[in-house]
N, C-alpha and C positions, 0 to 999 in steps of 0.2 A: 822718463818721470808719469809716476797714477794719476787717475781723473782724477778731479775734487768729484769731493762725496755731497748728497745732498741727499740726509738722509732725516722720516717721517716715525718720532717713538708714540703706538698710543694705548701700550701697555708697558706691564713690565719687562717681558721679554725685551720688548722692542727697543723699552733702554736700558737697559745691561749693555745688547748691541751699539750704542750711541756711549754709552759710560763709555766701552773698551777705546776706545776713538778720540776721547778726550784725558786716556789718564794720561796725569803727567802733564798738562797742558798750564801756560801761565797765562793769568788773569790777574788786570790792573784793576784796585779797583775803582777807577775813577767808568773805566767802560761795564762796568756791574749795573745796568739803566732798567728801575722800580716803575712800571706807567699803568699808575693804580687805576687810572678811572678807563684805563684801553682793557689792562687785567691781565698784562703783557709782563714779563721781566723779560730781558734782555742780554746776554752773556757777551760779550767781547776775548776775543784769544787769539793766542795762540800758540797751535796745538803742533806736536807729532805726526809726519805722518808715518802711523807704524805700517803700512802695504813698502812703504816705500822700504825702509827699515827693516819691513822682514823678506825684504826682496835680493839683499847682500847689499844694500849700497853703503860706503864706506863714512862718507859723513853724515849722519840724519839730516834731515832738512824740518822744519818749520812751519805751520801754513796758516795763515789768521783766517778765522772761520767765529763764526755765533753764531749763540744754541741759546734758542727761544722756548720759552714756555706761555705760552693759551689757556688763556680761560684759569688767574690763579684769583683764587681770592683775598690769601693773605700769603706776605713774605717776611721772614724774620729769622735776623740774621745772631749768630754764634762766635767772636770771638776773634770779631772782624772790622777797624776804623774804619770805619763811611767815611766816615771825617777826614780820612788821609789817601787822596788819590791817586801818589803816587807807590802806593804802598802795592808791593806783585804779591799774587801767593798761588800756590803749588799746588792745582787743582788735581784729587786722588782719584776719585768717580763721584758715582750715580747712582742714589737707591731712589725708586717706590714703594710706597707702605701704602695700602690700599685701608681704605674707613675702614675703620672696626673689626681689619683682622681676614678680610671675606676678597678674595682674587677678583669674583665675577663681579664685586661693588666699582664703579667705573673713579670714584674720588676718590681722594687721600692724601699724603702728602710726599714730595717728589724732595728731597737732600740731597746738596750736594755739598761733598766733604770734601774741606783743602785741609793740607798739611796744616800739624800746629794748632790741632783743634777748632779751626773752624768752621764753621757752615751753614748755611742757605738752608732753611726749609723754604716750601711752596704752599699751602693748601688748597688744589686743585679742585676745579668743578668734576672732571673728568683729566687724563693724565692723553696732554698734545703738549708733542714738546720737538722741534727741529733742529737741526744742526747743518748748517752750509760753509761749506770752504767759501773765500772769496780772494785766492790767490798764497803766493811764496810768499811768509814775511821777509823778507829781505833782510833790515832788521835786527830780525829777532830777540824784539822788544813788546809785542803785543798791538794790539790795535789804537789803542787813544780815540777813541766813537767819543768818547762824552764832552772831551774841546775841540769836536769838528759841526761846524752848523749848523 
């Protein structure tokens, strides 16, 4: 069994590594939590354990994970119905675009790209993202954290 991941991204290269780990993750819209007052977005997900899959294990397994972005100035979505909390989205990947196209600029936009044209754009002061595994997803359905106390 591979160890649980905990990764931090502070630039576009770091975020590209996190993006590979969350590729094909399942996200329930109820598990997308925007905390505007805290300048934070948290996304609960059921992600594939890519290391275990690449090691040749017969059955791919899923892990419950949390993806967190801090220092978020604005959060906007496209083609995602946040009023339908049971909807399951397939995360394709994450991109970072620096402000004014300057790679040395810490601020910019992080884009979470979903299948079927869905997207979430985060305008950030500077890139601060963390991916943390929380354990095995025994049901394979996702976190359901929005409904918890």
